[in-house]
Backbone as CSV, one residue per row, in Angstrom:
resi,resn,N_x,N_y,N_z,CA_x,CA_y,CA_z,C_x,C_y,C_z
1,MET,64.303,71.736,104.175,65.236,72.840,104.298,65.649,73.282,102.900
2,LYS,65.639,74.574,102.663,66.061,75.104,101.373,67.540,75.480,101.435
3,TYR,68.229,75.215,100.324,69.642,75.549,100.195,69.866,76.297,98.891
4,LEU,70.710,77.315,98.951,71.216,77.953,97.756,72.481,77.203,97.377
5,MET,72.516,76.690,96.174,73.685,75.972,95.684,74.371,76.870,94.670
6,LEU,75.520,77.434,95.048,76.288,78.260,94.133,77.222,77.365,93.339
7,VAL,77.138,77.468,92.041,77.951,76.666,91.135,79.097,77.557,90.669
8,CYS,80.326,77.168,91.002,81.480,78.035,90.768,82.548,77.351,89.922
9,THR,83.299,78.180,89.216,84.442,77.680,88.476,85.601,77.469,89.445
10,ASP,86.570,76.688,89.030,87.773,76.449,89.829,88.974,76.783,88.965
11,PRO,89.679,77.878,89.264,90.808,78.283,88.425,91.965,77.279,88.442
12,ASP,91.988,76.391,89.427,93.061,75.396,89.521,92.726,74.079,88.823
13,PHE,91.557,74.014,88.193,91.137,72.784,87.519,92.079,72.468,86.368
14,LYS,92.441,71.195,86.250,93.275,70.712,85.153,92.427,69.754,84.300
15,PRO,92.407,69.935,82.979,91.641,69.026,82.127,91.994,67.566,82.415
16,GLY,90.964,66.735,82.410,91.155,65.312,82.677,90.805,64.924,84.100
17,GLN,90.708,65.911,85.006,90.373,65.617,86.400,88.891,65.294,86.563
18,ASP,88.103,65.533,85.530,86.656,65.329,85.623,86.184,64.120,84.821
19,GLU,87.092,63.206,84.536,86.706,62.020,83.768,85.593,61.275,84.492
20,GLY,84.529,60.986,83.774,83.385,60.293,84.352,82.347,61.224,84.949
21,ALA,82.534,62.539,84.800,81.577,63.501,85.357,80.216,63.325,84.698
22,PRO,79.147,63.474,85.462,77.799,63.349,84.892,77.482,64.523,83.957
23,ASP,76.481,64.340,83.114,76.019,65.371,82.207,75.065,66.307,82.958
24,VAL,75.199,67.597,82.756,74.376,68.553,83.501,72.887,68.402,83.174
25,GLU,72.555,68.101,81.924,71.139,67.924,81.572,70.542,66.724,82.307
26,ASP,71.337,65.662,82.468,70.874,64.494,83.221,70.663,64.852,84.687
27,TRP,71.592,65.651,85.258,71.474,66.072,86.663,70.203,66.895,86.852
28,VAL,69.973,67.857,85.956,68.785,68.711,86.048,67.521,67.861,85.947
29,ALA,67.475,66.960,84.981,66.286,66.114,84.818,66.034,65.269,86.065
30,GLU,67.092,64.698,86.637,66.932,63.866,87.836,66.437,64.684,89.024
31,MET,67.056,65.827,89.279,66.689,66.631,90.449,65.330,67.307,90.277
32,ASP,65.008,67.715,89.057,63.669,68.260,88.790,62.623,67.170,88.987
33,GLY,62.920,65.980,88.487,61.991,64.861,88.609,61.717,64.461,90.047
34,LYS,62.707,64.609,90.910,62.559,64.283,92.332,61.960,65.440,93.128
35,GLY,61.794,66.602,92.497,61.266,67.774,93.202,62.276,68.434,94.112
36,ILE,63.550,68.129,93.933,64.612,68.694,94.780,65.046,70.063,94.266
37,ARG,65.211,70.177,92.964,65.658,71.438,92.359,64.431,72.297,92.109
38,LEU,64.335,73.419,92.819,63.177,74.297,92.705,63.365,75.349,91.630
39,LEU,64.615,75.749,91.414,64.936,76.835,90.491,66.422,76.783,90.219
40,GLY,66.835,77.183,89.052,68.258,77.247,88.760,68.515,77.812,87.393
41,ASN,69.732,78.338,87.215,70.112,78.878,85.920,71.591,79.184,85.923
42,ARG,72.132,79.356,84.724,73.502,79.829,84.588,73.499,81.337,84.807
43,THR,74.645,81.894,85.130,74.776,83.346,85.231,75.775,83.821,84.190
44,ARG,75.646,85.063,83.806,76.573,85.654,82.847,77.949,85.756,83.502
45,PRO,79.006,85.935,82.713,80.357,86.038,83.280,80.490,87.218,84.249
46,ALA,81.469,87.126,85.127,81.686,88.161,86.141,81.905,89.537,85.528
47,ASP,82.455,89.597,84.330,82.660,90.894,83.668,81.347,91.613,83.385
48,ASP,80.233,90.870,83.344,78.922,91.460,83.099,78.212,91.881,84.390
49,ALA,78.841,91.656,85.526,78.218,91.965,86.819,78.212,93.468,87.085
50,THR,77.264,93.888,87.890,77.216,95.248,88.420,77.042,95.126,89.921
51,THR,77.907,95.780,90.674,77.826,95.772,92.125,77.150,97.060,92.580
52,VAL,76.159,96.935,93.454,75.377,98.078,93.931,75.608,98.234,95.430
53,ARG,75.978,99.443,95.838,76.131,99.779,97.252,75.479,101.140,97.480
54,VAL,74.981,101.359,98.689,74.465,102.674,99.062,75.282,103.171,100.240
55,ARG,75.889,104.328,100.082,76.680,104.965,101.136,76.222,106.415,101.251
56,ASN,75.881,106.821,102.467,75.398,108.185,102.701,74.254,108.539,101.747
57,ARG,73.347,107.563,101.560,72.152,107.720,100.719,72.465,107.863,99.223
58,GLU,73.694,107.630,98.849,74.068,107.704,97.434,74.275,106.284,96.900
59,VAL,73.675,105.995,95.747,73.827,104.697,95.104,75.150,104.691,94.346
60,LEU,76.002,103.734,94.696,77.311,103.597,94.053,77.330,102.309,93.244
61,LEU,77.731,102.419,91.996,77.771,101.266,91.107,79.209,100.965,90.710
62,THR,79.511,99.694,90.639,80.821,99.243,90.175,80.587,98.216,89.084
63,ASP,81.228,98.405,87.942,81.159,97.406,86.877,82.014,96.220,87.260
64,GLY,81.486,95.030,87.012,82.222,93.816,87.338,81.970,93.402,88.771
65,PRO,82.524,92.262,89.148,82.296,91.757,90.503,83.044,92.598,91.531
66,TYR,82.457,92.743,92.694,83.115,93.478,93.773,84.212,92.643,94.407
67,ALA,83.898,91.398,94.651,84.862,90.513,95.312,85.991,90.177,94.348
68,GLU,87.199,90.330,94.806,88.371,89.963,94.016,88.690,88.510,94.301
69,THR,88.303,87.655,93.406,88.511,86.228,93.594,88.732,85.569,92.252
70,LYS,89.489,84.497,92.244,89.692,83.740,91.013,88.491,82.845,90.739
71,ASP,87.789,82.428,91.794,86.614,81.581,91.644,85.446,82.462,91.219
72,GLN,84.729,82.045,90.210,83.610,82.838,89.714,82.330,82.020,89.766
73,ILE,81.227,82.687,90.110,79.928,82.028,90.126,79.482,81.831,88.683
74,ALA,79.185,80.590,88.337,78.760,80.259,86.982,77.259,80.011,86.909
75,GLY,76.631,79.789,88.058,75.202,79.526,88.097,74.755,79.258,89.517
76,PHE,73.476,78.943,89.651,72.913,78.683,90.970,71.733,77.743,90.840
77,ASP,71.408,77.104,91.931,70.194,76.298,92.040,69.650,76.489,93.437
78,VAL,68.340,76.441,93.571,67.694,76.432,94.872,67.192,75.008,95.076
79,LEU,67.621,74.394,96.170,67.297,73.002,96.461,66.384,72.907,97.668
80,GLU,65.525,71.914,97.666,64.715,71.560,98.838,65.173,70.176,99.255
81,CYS,65.870,70.111,100.386,66.436,68.850,100.868,66.035,68.625,102.317
82,ALA,66.044,67.389,102.728,65.685,67.051,104.108,66.687,67.631,105.091
83,ASP,67.967,67.634,104.704,69.018,68.101,105.606,70.294,68.339,104.807
84,LEU,71.352,68.755,105.497,72.625,69.042,104.841,73.195,67.801,104.163
85,ASP,73.036,66.646,104.762,73.556,65.418,104.158,72.950,65.189,102.771
86,GLU,71.647,65.387,102.652,71.014,65.210,101.343,71.492,66.280,100.369
87,ALA,71.642,67.527,100.840,72.123,68.611,99.975,73.531,68.306,99.465
88,ILE,74.371,67.753,100.323,75.736,67.380,99.911,75.680,66.273,98.861
89,GLU,74.825,65.300,99.058,74.691,64.214,98.085,74.251,64.761,96.725
90,VAL,73.260,65.651,96.731,72.766,66.259,95.493,73.882,67.065,94.822
91,ALA,74.585,67.888,95.600,75.661,68.718,95.047,76.792,67.874,94.478
92,SER,77.101,66.765,95.120,78.208,65.930,94.660,77.912,65.259,93.319
93,LYS,76.641,65.209,92.935,76.256,64.626,91.652,76.268,65.648,90.517
94,HIS,76.419,66.932,90.848,76.435,67.983,89.829,77.787,67.965,89.116
95,PRO,77.799,68.100,87.778,79.065,68.047,87.050,80.092,69.081,87.496
96,MET,79.649,70.243,87.948,80.621,71.263,88.363,81.335,70.880,89.651
97,ALA,80.804,69.945,90.407,81.543,69.447,91.572,82.779,68.684,91.099
98,TRP,82.767,68.234,89.856,83.871,67.457,89.283,84.942,68.354,88.673
99,HIS,84.562,69.520,88.111,85.577,70.379,87.501,85.465,71.850,87.924
100,GLY,84.658,72.086,88.903,84.532,73.410,89.508,84.396,73.208,91.000
101,MET,83.450,73.893,91.595,83.144,73.673,93.008,81.722,74.117,93.275
102,ILE,81.150,73.556,94.317,79.778,73.863,94.715,79.814,74.393,96.142
103,GLU,79.107,75.480,96.370,78.953,76.004,97.729,77.485,75.897,98.099
104,LEU,77.212,75.325,99.249,75.846,75.189,99.750,75.622,76.168,100.888
105,ARG,74.541,76.920,100.804,74.176,77.850,101.878,72.721,77.623,102.255
106,PRO,72.469,77.259,103.518,71.076,77.080,103.934,70.355,78.425,104.011
107,PHE,69.065,78.410,103.692,68.240,79.604,103.851,67.923,79.760,105.336
108,TRP,67.720,80.990,105.759,67.218,81.227,107.115,65.782,80.717,107.169
109,LEU,65.432,80.050,108.227,64.042,79.662,108.442,63.285,80.884,108.941
110,ASP,61.982,80.954,108.682,61.197,82.121,109.064,61.219,82.374,110.566
111,ASP,61.373,81.332,111.378,61.349,81.515,112.826,62.742,81.673,113.434
112,GLU,63.777,81.764,112.599,65.149,81.950,113.113,65.481,83.435,113.147
113,ASP,66.318,83.794,114.071,66.770,85.205,114.158,68.148,85.358,113.613
């Protein structure tokens, strides 16, 4: 099962709450080595985002993120895991789970509606 792992900041994070957090390079090396992490990267800050919508056949652009939220996407990874339990285990080892937050979203399977 493929999962999109959104790596997000946490505006309520207080320094020191992440003591003992793993190193991101170690996490990437481990998950790449196991064949779990298929793709991933950091994203530019939300101020660099462009939101695209089409209304009445007109393309509308908005600078910055559309969603008004304090939590910001800092990066993403695409994971191949046996099930949600494995995806949760993988996500819990990511450093941003210690000082940010991780959101897991399963991909639709080709035979699902």
